[in-house]
C-alpha positions as CSV (number, residue, x, y, z in Angstrom):
1,M,102.6,147.2,111.6
2,A,104.7,145.8,114.5
3,T,101.5,144.6,116.2
4,R,100.4,142.8,113.1
5,T,103.6,140.8,112.8
6,S,104.0,139.9,116.4
7,A,101.7,136.9,116.4
8,P,103.5,135.2,113.5
9,V,106.8,135.9,115.1
10,E,105.7,134.3,118.3
11,R,104.3,131.3,116.5
12,A,107.6,130.9,114.7
13,D,109.5,131.2,118.0
14,R,107.2,128.5,119.4
15,A,107.7,126.3,116.4
16,G,111.5,126.8,116.6
17,A,111.4,125.8,120.3
18,R,109.4,122.7,119.4
19,V,111.9,121.7,116.8
20,H,114.8,122.1,119.2
21,V,112.9,119.9,121.8
22,Q,112.2,117.4,119.0
23,R,115.8,117.3,118.0
24,F,116.9,116.8,121.6
25,G,114.4,114.0,122.1
26,T,115.6,112.4,118.9
27,F,119.2,112.7,120.2
28,L,118.2,111.0,123.4
29,S,116.2,108.3,121.7
30,N,119.1,107.6,119.3
31,M,121.2,106.6,122.3
32,V,118.5,104.4,123.9
33,L,116.6,102.8,121.0
34,P,119.6,100.9,119.5
35,N,120.0,99.3,122.9
36,I,116.4,98.4,123.5
37,G,117.2,94.8,122.8
38,A,119.5,94.8,125.8
39,F,116.7,96.3,127.9
40,I,114.4,93.6,126.8
41,A,117.0,90.9,127.6
42,W,117.4,92.3,131.0
43,G,113.6,92.5,131.5
44,L,113.1,88.9,130.4
45,I,115.9,87.6,132.7
46,T,114.4,89.7,135.5
47,A,110.9,88.3,134.9
48,L,112.1,84.7,134.9
49,F,114.8,84.5,137.5
50,I,114.2,87.0,140.4
51,Q,112.5,85.7,143.6
52,T,109.1,87.0,142.4
53,G,109.6,85.9,138.8
54,W,107.8,83.4,136.7
55,I,110.0,80.4,137.6
56,A,109.5,80.9,141.3
57,L,105.8,81.6,140.8
58,I,105.2,78.5,138.8
59,G,107.4,76.5,141.2
60,D,105.3,77.6,144.1
61,A,102.1,76.9,142.3
62,L,103.2,73.4,141.5
63,G,104.3,72.8,145.0
64,F,108.0,72.4,144.3
65,P,110.1,72.3,147.5
66,T,112.0,75.5,148.1
67,D,115.3,73.7,148.5
68,E,118.5,73.8,146.5
69,N,116.8,72.2,143.5
70,L,114.9,75.5,143.0
71,Y,117.2,77.9,144.7
72,G,120.4,76.6,143.1
73,F,120.7,77.7,139.5
74,V,117.8,80.1,139.5
75,S,118.8,81.9,142.6
76,V,122.4,82.3,141.3
77,I,121.2,83.8,138.0
78,G,118.6,86.1,139.8
79,G,120.9,87.1,142.7
80,W,118.4,86.1,145.4
81,T,118.7,87.6,148.8
82,D,117.4,86.6,152.3
83,A,115.1,88.6,154.5
84,D,118.0,90.8,155.6
85,G,119.1,91.6,152.1
86,N,122.1,89.3,152.1
87,L,122.9,87.3,148.9
88,L,121.9,83.7,149.3
89,N,124.8,82.4,147.2
90,D,127.3,85.2,147.7
91,A,126.7,86.0,144.0
92,P,125.2,89.1,142.5
93,G,123.7,87.1,139.6
94,I,122.9,88.8,136.3
95,V,120.0,91.1,136.9
96,G,121.7,93.6,139.1
97,P,125.0,93.9,137.2
98,M,123.2,94.2,133.8
99,L,121.2,97.1,135.2
100,T,124.1,98.8,136.9
101,Y,126.9,98.3,134.4
102,L,125.8,96.8,131.0
103,L,122.9,99.1,130.1
104,P,124.4,102.4,131.1
105,L,127.7,101.5,129.4
106,L,125.9,100.6,126.2
107,I,124.1,104.0,126.2
108,G,127.3,105.8,127.0
109,Y,129.1,104.0,124.2
110,T,126.3,104.7,121.7
111,G,126.2,108.4,122.7
112,G,130.0,108.8,122.4
113,R,130.1,107.0,119.0
114,M,127.2,109.1,117.8
115,M,128.9,112.4,118.8
116,Y,132.1,111.3,117.1
117,R,130.2,110.9,113.9
118,D,129.8,107.1,114.2
119,N,133.5,106.6,115.1
120,I,134.2,103.7,117.5
121,R,136.9,105.8,119.1
122,G,134.3,108.2,120.4
123,G,132.2,105.3,121.7
124,V,135.2,103.9,123.7
125,V,135.9,107.2,125.4
126,G,132.2,107.7,126.1
127,A,132.1,104.3,127.8
128,I,135.1,105.1,129.9
129,A,133.6,108.4,131.0
130,T,130.3,106.7,131.7
131,F,132.0,104.1,134.0
132,G,133.3,106.8,136.2
133,A,129.8,108.1,136.7
134,I,128.5,104.6,137.4
135,A,131.2,104.0,140.0
136,G,130.4,107.4,141.7
137,A,126.6,106.9,142.0
138,S,124.3,104.9,144.1
139,V,121.6,104.6,141.5
140,P,121.5,103.2,137.9
141,M,123.4,105.7,135.9
142,F,121.2,106.1,132.8
143,L,121.1,109.9,133.0
144,G,124.8,110.0,133.7
145,A,125.4,107.8,130.6
146,M,123.3,110.3,128.5
147,I,125.6,113.1,129.7
148,M,129.1,111.5,130.0
149,G,128.8,109.3,126.8
150,P,128.1,112.2,124.4
151,L,130.5,114.4,126.2
152,G,133.3,111.9,125.8
153,G,132.7,111.4,122.1
154,W,132.3,115.1,121.3
155,S,135.4,116.2,123.4
156,M,137.6,113.4,121.9
157,R,136.7,114.5,118.4
158,K,137.6,118.1,119.2
159,I,140.9,117.0,120.8
160,D,141.8,114.8,117.8
161,A,141.1,117.8,115.5
162,L,143.9,119.7,117.2
163,W,146.7,117.5,115.8
164,D,144.9,116.1,112.8
165,G,147.5,115.7,110.0
166,K,150.3,116.8,112.2
167,I,151.4,113.4,113.6
168,R,154.6,112.0,112.2
169,P,154.1,108.8,110.1
170,G,154.4,105.7,112.3
171,F,153.3,107.4,115.5
172,E,149.6,107.6,114.7
173,M,148.6,104.5,116.8
174,L,150.7,105.6,119.7
175,V,149.2,109.1,119.8
176,N,145.7,107.9,119.2
177,N,145.7,105.2,121.9
178,F,147.4,107.3,124.6
179,S,145.2,110.4,123.9
180,A,142.1,108.3,124.2
181,G,143.3,106.6,127.3
182,I,144.5,109.8,129.0
183,W,141.4,111.8,128.1
184,G,139.0,108.9,128.9
185,G,140.6,108.4,132.3
186,A,140.3,112.1,133.0
187,L,136.6,112.1,132.1
188,A,136.1,109.0,134.3
189,V,137.4,110.9,137.3
190,V,135.1,113.8,136.4
191,G,132.2,111.4,136.1
192,F,133.0,109.8,139.5
193,V,133.4,113.2,141.3
194,V,130.8,115.3,139.6
195,A,128.3,113.4,137.4
196,G,127.7,110.5,139.7
197,P,126.7,112.6,142.8
198,F,124.8,115.1,140.6
199,V,122.7,112.5,138.9
200,T,122.1,110.7,142.2
201,A,120.7,113.9,143.7
202,F,118.6,114.6,140.6
203,S,117.2,111.1,140.5
204,S,116.3,111.3,144.2
205,G,114.5,114.6,143.7
206,A,112.6,113.2,140.6
207,E,111.7,110.1,142.5
208,R,110.2,112.2,145.3
209,V,108.1,114.1,142.8
210,V,106.8,110.9,141.3
211,N,106.1,109.4,144.7
212,F,104.2,112.6,145.7
213,L,102.1,112.3,142.5
214,V,101.4,108.6,143.2
215,E,100.6,109.0,146.9
216,N,98.2,111.8,146.1
217,S,96.6,110.1,143.1
218,L,97.8,112.9,140.8
219,L,99.9,110.8,138.4
220,P,97.0,110.5,135.9
221,L,97.3,114.2,135.3
222,A,100.6,113.5,133.5
223,S,98.5,112.5,130.5
224,I,97.5,116.1,130.0
225,F,101.1,116.8,129.0
226,I,102.2,113.4,127.6
227,E,99.5,112.8,125.1
228,P,99.7,116.2,123.3
229,A,103.5,115.9,123.5
230,K,103.2,112.6,121.6
231,I,101.2,114.2,118.8
232,L,103.9,116.8,118.4
233,F,106.7,114.2,118.5
234,L,108.1,115.5,121.8
235,N,107.6,112.1,123.4
236,N,111.2,111.1,122.9
237,A,112.4,113.9,125.1
238,I,110.0,112.9,127.8
239,N,110.1,109.1,127.5
240,Q,113.8,108.5,126.7
241,G,115.1,111.4,128.7
242,I,113.0,111.1,131.9
243,L,110.6,108.2,132.2
244,T,112.9,105.4,131.0
245,P,115.8,106.3,133.3
246,L,113.6,106.8,136.3
247,G,111.5,103.7,135.5
248,A,114.7,101.6,135.3
249,Q,115.7,102.8,138.7
250,Q,112.3,102.1,140.2
251,A,112.3,98.7,138.6
252,S,115.6,97.9,140.1
253,E,114.3,98.7,143.6
254,N,110.7,97.5,143.3
255,G,110.8,94.9,140.5
256,Q,108.6,97.1,138.3
257,S,107.7,100.7,137.4
258,I,104.5,102.4,136.3
259,L,106.6,105.0,134.5
260,F,107.2,102.6,131.7
261,L,103.5,102.7,130.8
262,L,102.8,106.4,131.0
263,E,103.6,106.9,127.4
264,A,103.8,103.4,125.9
265,N,100.2,102.3,126.8
266,P,98.6,101.4,123.4
267,G,95.1,101.7,124.8
268,P,94.4,105.4,124.1
269,G,95.4,105.1,120.4
270,L,93.4,101.8,120.1
271,G,90.2,103.4,121.4
272,L,90.6,106.4,119.1
273,L,91.0,104.2,116.0
274,L,88.1,102.0,117.0
275,A,85.9,105.1,117.2
276,F,86.9,106.1,113.7
277,M,86.2,102.5,112.5
278,F,82.6,102.6,113.8
279,F,81.7,106.3,113.6
280,G,84.2,107.9,111.2
281,R,83.6,108.8,107.6
282,G,85.4,108.5,104.3
283,V,89.1,107.7,104.1
284,A,89.5,107.9,107.9
285,K,86.9,105.2,108.5
286,A,88.3,103.0,105.7
287,S,91.9,103.3,106.9
288,A,91.2,102.8,110.6
289,P,91.2,98.9,110.7
290,G,94.7,98.8,109.1
291,A,95.9,101.5,111.4
292,I,94.8,99.5,114.4
293,L,97.0,96.6,113.4
294,I,100.0,98.9,112.9
295,Q,99.4,100.7,116.2
296,F,98.2,98.0,118.6
297,I,100.1,95.0,117.3
298,G,103.0,96.7,115.6
299,G,103.4,99.3,118.3
300,I,103.9,102.3,116.0
301,H,101.8,104.9,117.8
302,E,102.4,107.7,115.2
303,I,99.9,106.0,112.9
304,Y,97.0,107.6,114.9
305,F,98.5,111.1,115.2
306,P,97.0,112.3,111.9
307,Y,93.5,111.4,113.1
308,V,93.9,113.7,116.0
309,L,95.5,116.5,113.9
310,M,92.6,116.2,111.5
311,K,90.1,116.8,114.4
312,P,92.1,118.4,117.3
313,K,89.2,118.1,119.7
314,L,90.0,114.4,119.8
315,I,93.0,115.1,121.9
316,L,90.5,114.9,124.8
317,A,89.9,111.3,123.9
318,V,93.5,110.2,124.1
319,I,94.1,112.3,127.2
320,G,91.1,110.7,128.9
321,G,92.3,107.3,127.8
322,G,95.8,107.9,129.1
323,M,94.5,109.1,132.5
324,A,92.2,106.0,132.8
325,G,95.2,103.7,132.0
326,I,97.4,105.3,134.6
327,A,94.6,105.3,137.2
328,T,94.0,101.6,136.6
329,N,97.7,100.8,137.1
330,L,97.7,102.8,140.3
331,A,94.7,100.9,141.6
332,F,96.2,97.5,140.9
333,G,99.8,98.5,141.8
334,S,100.9,97.3,138.4
335,G,103.8,98.3,136.1
336,L,106.4,96.9,133.8
337,R,109.9,95.5,134.5
338,S,111.5,97.1,131.4
339,P,110.5,99.5,128.7
340,A,107.9,98.3,126.1
341,S,109.4,99.3,122.8
342,P,107.8,99.5,120.4
343,G,104.5,100.3,122.3
344,S,102.9,97.0,121.1
345,I,100.5,95.0,123.3
346,I,102.9,92.1,122.7
347,A,105.9,94.1,124.1
348,V,103.7,95.3,127.0
349,W,102.7,91.8,128.0
350,L,106.3,90.5,127.7
351,S,107.5,93.2,129.9
352,S,104.9,92.6,132.6
353,P,105.8,90.8,135.8
354,P,103.5,88.0,136.8
355,G,101.8,89.9,139.5
356,S,101.1,92.9,137.2
357,L,99.8,91.1,134.2
358,V,96.1,91.5,135.1
359,G,96.5,95.1,136.1
360,V,98.5,96.0,133.0
361,T,96.0,94.3,130.7
362,L,93.1,96.1,132.4
363,S,94.9,99.4,132.1
364,V,95.1,98.9,128.4
365,V,91.4,97.9,128.3
366,A,90.4,100.9,130.4
367,A,92.5,103.3,128.4
368,A,91.0,102.0,125.1
369,G,87.4,102.1,126.5
370,V,87.6,105.6,127.8
371,S,89.3,106.9,124.6
372,F,86.7,105.1,122.5
373,A,83.8,106.5,124.4
374,I,85.0,110.1,124.3
375,A,86.0,109.9,120.6
376,A,82.7,108.1,119.7
377,V,80.6,110.9,121.2
378,L,82.7,113.6,119.5
379,L,82.6,111.9,116.1
380,R,78.9,111.0,116.4
381,F,77.8,114.6,116.7
382,D,80.4,115.9,114.2
383,K,78.6,117.0,111.1
384,A,81.8,117.6,109.0
385,T,83.0,115.1,106.5
386,D,86.4,113.4,106.9
387,D,87.0,113.0,103.2
388,G,90.1,114.8,102.0
389,D,91.2,115.8,105.5
390,L,93.3,112.8,106.4
391,A,96.0,113.4,103.7
392,A,96.4,117.0,104.9
393,A,96.6,115.9,108.5
394,T,99.2,113.3,107.6
395,A,101.2,116.0,106.0
396,D,100.9,118.1,109.1
397,M,102.0,115.1,111.2
398,E,105.1,114.7,109.0
399,A,105.8,118.4,109.3
400,N,105.7,118.1,113.1
401,K,108.0,115.1,113.0
402,G,110.4,116.9,110.7
403,K,110.7,114.0,108.2
404,R,108.6,111.5,106.4
405,S,106.7,109.0,108.4
406,S,107.3,105.3,107.6
407,V,103.6,104.5,108.1
408,S,101.9,107.4,106.5
409,S,101.2,105.5,103.3
410,A,99.0,103.1,105.3
411,L,96.6,106.1,105.8
412,T,96.5,107.5,102.3
413,G,97.6,104.6,100.1
414,A,100.6,106.8,99.0
415,R,102.2,110.0,99.8
416,T,100.1,112.7,98.3
417,A,102.4,115.7,98.9
418,H,105.6,116.5,97.2
419,D,108.2,119.1,98.2
420,G,108.5,121.5,95.2
421,P,107.4,121.1,91.6
422,I,107.0,117.6,90.0
423,R,109.3,117.2,87.0
424,S,109.7,113.4,86.5
425,I,107.2,110.6,86.7
426,V,108.3,107.0,86.2
427,F,106.0,104.1,85.6
428,A,108.0,101.0,86.8
429,C,107.4,97.3,86.4
430,D,109.5,94.2,86.7
431,A,110.9,94.3,83.2
432,G,110.2,97.8,82.1
433,M,109.0,96.4,78.8
434,G,105.3,96.2,78.4
435,S,103.1,96.9,81.4
436,S,105.0,100.0,82.5
437,A,105.2,101.3,78.9
438,M,101.4,100.9,78.5
439,G,100.7,102.7,81.8
440,A,103.3,105.4,81.1
441,S,101.6,106.0,77.7
442,V,98.2,106.5,79.2
443,L,99.5,108.7,82.0
444,R,101.7,110.7,79.7
445,R,98.7,111.6,77.6
446,K,96.7,112.6,80.6
447,I,99.6,114.8,82.0
448,A,100.1,116.4,78.6
449,D,96.4,117.0,78.1
450,A,96.3,118.8,81.5
451,G,98.9,121.3,80.2
452,H,102.0,119.8,81.8
453,G,104.0,119.0,78.7
454,D,107.3,119.8,80.6
455,V,106.7,116.9,83.0
456,S,108.6,113.8,81.9
457,V,106.7,110.5,82.0
458,V,108.8,107.5,81.2
459,N,108.8,103.7,82.0
460,K,111.6,101.8,83.6
461,A,112.4,98.4,85.1
462,I,112.3,98.6,88.9
463,S,115.9,97.5,89.0
464,N,116.9,100.6,87.1
465,L,115.1,103.0,89.4
466,G,117.2,105.6,91.1
467,D,116.3,108.0,94.0
468,D,115.9,111.0,91.7
469,Q,112.3,110.6,90.6
470,D,109.6,112.7,91.9
471,V,106.7,110.2,91.4
472,V,106.9,106.5,90.9
473,V,103.8,104.6,89.7
474,T,103.8,100.8,90.0
475,H,101.4,97.9,90.1
476,Q,100.2,97.4,93.7
477,D,102.2,94.1,94.0
478,L,105.4,95.9,93.1
479,T,105.2,99.0,95.2
480,A,107.2,97.7,98.2
481,R,110.1,96.8,95.9
482,A,109.9,100.2,94.2
483,R,110.1,102.0,97.6
484,Q,113.4,100.2,98.3
485,K,114.9,101.6,95.1
486,A,113.4,105.1,95.3
487,G,112.6,105.9,98.9
488,S,112.2,109.6,98.6
489,A,109.7,109.6,95.7
490,V,106.0,109.8,96.0
491,H,104.7,106.2,95.3
492,V,101.3,105.5,93.8
493,S,99.9,102.0,93.5
494,V,97.6,101.0,90.7
495,E,95.7,97.8,89.8
496,N,94.3,98.7,86.3
497,F,97.0,99.9,84.0
498,M,94.6,101.2,81.3
499,N,92.1,103.4,83.2
500,S,93.1,103.5,86.8
501,P,91.4,106.3,88.8
502,R,94.8,106.9,90.4
503,Y,96.0,108.6,87.1
504,D,93.5,111.4,87.7
505,E,94.8,111.8,91.2
506,I,98.4,112.0,89.9
507,V,97.3,114.8,87.5
508,A,95.7,116.6,90.4
509,M,98.9,116.1,92.4
510,V,100.9,117.7,89.5
511,D,98.4,120.6,89.3
512,R,98.9,121.2,93.1
513,A,102.7,121.0,92.9
514,N,103.2,122.9,89.6
515,G,100.2,125.0,89.3
516,A,97.2,124.4,87.1
517,G,98.2,123.6,83.5
518,V,97.2,125.8,80.6
519,G,95.7,123.0,78.5
520,G,96.5,122.2,74.9
521,G,99.7,120.3,75.8
522,A,98.9,117.2,73.9
523,V,101.7,114.7,73.2
524,Q,103.4,115.3,69.9
525,D,101.9,113.1,67.2
526,E,104.1,110.4,65.7
527,E,103.9,108.7,62.4
528,T,105.3,105.3,63.5
529,S,104.0,102.4,61.5
530,A,102.8,99.3,63.4
531,S,104.2,97.1,60.7
532,G,107.7,97.9,61.9
533,V,107.4,95.5,64.9
534,L,104.1,93.7,64.2
535,D,104.1,91.4,61.2
536,E,100.9,90.1,59.7
537,S,102.1,86.6,60.3
538,S,102.1,87.3,64.1
539,I,98.5,88.3,64.1
540,V,95.9,85.6,65.0
541,L,92.3,86.6,64.9
542,E,90.9,83.3,66.2
543,G,92.9,82.3,69.2
544,T,92.6,78.7,70.4
545,A,93.7,79.1,74.1
546,R,91.2,78.5,76.8
547,D,93.1,79.8,79.9
548,R,95.8,82.3,80.7
549,D,98.8,79.9,80.5
550,Q,97.7,78.7,77.1
551,A,97.2,82.2,75.9
552,I,100.7,83.2,77.0
553,E,102.0,80.1,75.2
554,E,100.2,81.0,72.1
555,A,101.4,84.6,72.0
556,G,104.9,83.5,72.9
557,R,105.0,80.8,70.1
558,L,104.2,83.5,67.5
559,L,107.2,85.5,68.7
560,V,109.4,82.4,68.4
561,A,108.0,81.6,65.0
562,S,108.8,85.1,63.8
563,G,112.5,84.6,64.8
564,A,112.3,87.5,67.3
565,V,113.1,85.4,70.4
566,D,114.7,82.2,71.5
567,E,112.6,79.3,72.9
568,S,113.6,80.3,76.5
569,Y,111.7,83.5,76.2
570,V,108.4,81.8,76.4
571,A,109.3,80.3,79.8
572,A,110.3,83.7,80.9
573,M,106.9,85.1,79.9
574,H,105.2,82.5,82.2
575,E,107.7,83.4,85.0
576,R,106.9,87.1,84.7
577,E,103.2,86.3,84.9
578,R,103.6,84.4,88.2
579,S,105.1,87.5,89.8
580,V,102.7,90.2,88.7
581,S,99.7,90.0,86.4
582,T,100.1,91.6,83.0
583,H,96.4,92.2,82.5
584,M,96.1,95.8,81.6
585,G,92.3,96.3,81.9
586,N,89.7,96.9,79.2
587,G,90.1,93.3,77.9
588,L,93.8,93.6,77.1
589,A,96.6,91.4,78.4
590,L,100.2,92.3,77.6
591,P,102.4,89.2,78.5
592,H,106.2,89.6,78.2
593,G,109.4,88.2,79.6
594,T,111.4,89.1,82.8
595,N,114.1,91.7,82.9
596,E,116.6,88.9,83.0
597,S,115.3,87.3,79.8
598,K,116.2,90.3,77.5
599,D,119.2,88.3,76.3
600,A,116.8,85.9,74.7
601,V,115.3,88.7,72.5
602,R,116.9,88.9,69.0
603,R,114.9,91.8,67.8
604,T,111.9,93.8,68.9
605,S,108.6,92.2,67.9
606,I,105.0,92.0,69.0
607,S,102.3,89.3,68.5
608,F,98.6,89.9,68.5
609,V,95.9,87.3,69.4
610,R,92.2,87.9,69.5
611,Y,89.8,85.6,71.3
612,D,86.1,85.3,70.5
613,A,85.4,84.0,74.0
614,P,87.5,86.0,76.4
615,V,90.2,84.1,78.3
616,D,90.0,84.0,82.1
617,W,93.1,86.0,83.1
618,A,93.3,85.4,86.9
619,G,89.7,86.4,87.2
620,K,89.6,89.1,84.6
621,P,88.5,88.7,81.0
622,A,91.2,89.0,78.3
623,E,89.8,89.4,74.8
624,F,93.1,90.6,73.2
625,V,96.5,89.2,74.1
626,V,99.6,91.1,72.9
627,G,102.9,89.4,73.4
628,I,105.9,91.7,73.6
629,A,109.6,91.2,73.1
630,G,111.5,94.4,73.4
631,A,115.2,94.6,72.5
632,G,115.3,98.4,72.5
633,K,112.7,101.2,72.6
634,D,111.4,100.8,69.1
635,H,108.3,99.0,70.4
636,L,107.2,101.8,72.7
637,A,105.5,103.8,69.9
638,L,103.3,100.8,69.1
639,I,102.6,100.4,72.9
640,S,101.4,104.0,72.8
641,K,99.2,103.2,69.9
642,L,97.7,100.2,71.8
643,A,97.1,102.4,74.8
644,R,95.2,104.9,72.7
645,V,93.2,102.2,71.0
646,F,92.2,100.4,74.2
647,T,91.0,103.6,75.9
648,D,88.7,104.3,72.9
649,E,85.7,102.0,72.7
650,D,85.2,102.8,69.0
651,Q,88.7,101.6,68.2
652,V,88.2,98.4,70.2
653,A,85.0,97.7,68.4
654,R,86.9,98.0,65.1
655,L,89.5,95.4,66.3
656,R,86.6,93.1,67.3
657,V,85.2,93.1,63.8
658,A,88.5,93.1,61.9
659,S,88.6,90.1,59.5
660,T,92.2,90.3,58.3
661,P,95.6,91.1,59.9
662,A,95.8,94.0,57.5
663,E,92.7,95.5,59.1
664,V,94.3,95.2,62.6
665,L,97.4,97.0,61.3
666,A,95.1,99.7,59.8
667,V,93.4,100.3,63.1
668,L,96.7,100.7,64.9
669,D,98.3,102.9,62.2
670,G,95.2,105.0,62.1
671,V,95.8,106.1,65.7
672,R,98.3,108.9,66.1
673,V,100.3,109.1,69.3
């Protein structure tokens, strides 16, 4: 029995170790990433003002004399030196001090504040401790900042806890200021005596290892570890903890570093996605072009991780691409002046010094080419289908990450997995009056027919959404707004409210989350009469409108004439239509006002207009136009009846041949909801 359980235990141990490394990497990145703007500023100033920068390069190309006109302002900013290393203007400029002091202090401050639970006090002590390490070292103190900053914030929090609530009133500021000053000063001394020399020795050793790999052309082998680590979200520990600090040190000495491109090169991911675009199948092939934009231009590399997780052998493609990119940079002696974050081609180019621009560009091209070639061969001879695999791979990717991915919806259209059973589904629209009620009615029926009568399906205005829904369904033009209100829900976008294929996907999602339904769970029949909110005087069987706006006006005027709404409500119906179409599908349009126009509704009412020649509704035919003014919820039963009617061709046929308003009401009242 012990033998049988040893493998799972080992896998659990490995998974736990991976999680710890991920958390450590996230911790490091949380110190560095908020300050990437400062790294970019330093990189741009370096690229422009140092002696081998763009200004000097352009000046030489144009034949500007190298006199004080060129060496004056530019040399002061860049801290130019002569052949012996002496400052030309007795001024260190901006480049050196930013690297030596500003960037490490920002990291130390961020780490200290983070460890003191976002308290500025921890950031201040962390910065003081970091300065001691800076003063005691001969190399840029990024690693020292990552040690001393968090140590300062964490230890200050522990010290403050010793006398929390015990200080006499009026002495709080005195105790707090002196304790921070005394402890910060003590840590600065520790940083100067211990951290500075230790990090200097560590950096020197790491630099020797990197130089050995470069001199022996072994650096491309780093991709064997880096590319799989990226897929498992261990890249933060590698990139932010090792490559960025060492790269910054190299850049300060050599003007650039290849280390900035070991992980950030967008070429391997680009090649992989191109291969899926040309040789993939199903969802993977269809989603690849959009993923390319997100990865190559947006710099979000995690978008391609599910493609590798879906077919693990494709790790060979990104490893090969990474090795090709590194080898190209070694051949051209190219690198970046500062980190490229995010890993976008735009950020890569902006961080490239003039002399490395060609080499860096070719490294991206080479990485993409090799990755594409390997992936294309593997996909070309792969007989398995990609359909249905990408969603599962995306879920695996998010499991590796430990949280939801901000870009996963670009692969699947929406999150298809939900943690735990689904209890609440909300169909949301701008006003929560007509469109969402119609969609909710159709979906409610499908959910109930599948045997999930305990699942709540309601409609709401987007403005009323909370973050307690399991699934939120919206028109595709409103999904982005809904995500802002209910970020933790599964979001599903639809275009056709009446018979969207996404409804069946939602039912399948509920089946997976809750277990298959037992059937027979139809929605409880209601005996609501249509005449309660739809008067015969508001039914027109020969509409005169010839376009969408005229049809909205005609339906709205019927509501005004019935005394249900004020004149301003008609304008609100037009405004609502300009934001998102109210065409439901199946020849039905459901125009209504905005959420803000509900004050113009005196009582709930509906108007009904039939057109012999369907109206062009933004490219879709509208044979029936139902205007809605909802003061409460008493119109929802009739919306449910309409939904049942317009999903039944026989009932629609009866409406087409109805010759009196009474026959229209009879059709609606004959449908039980």
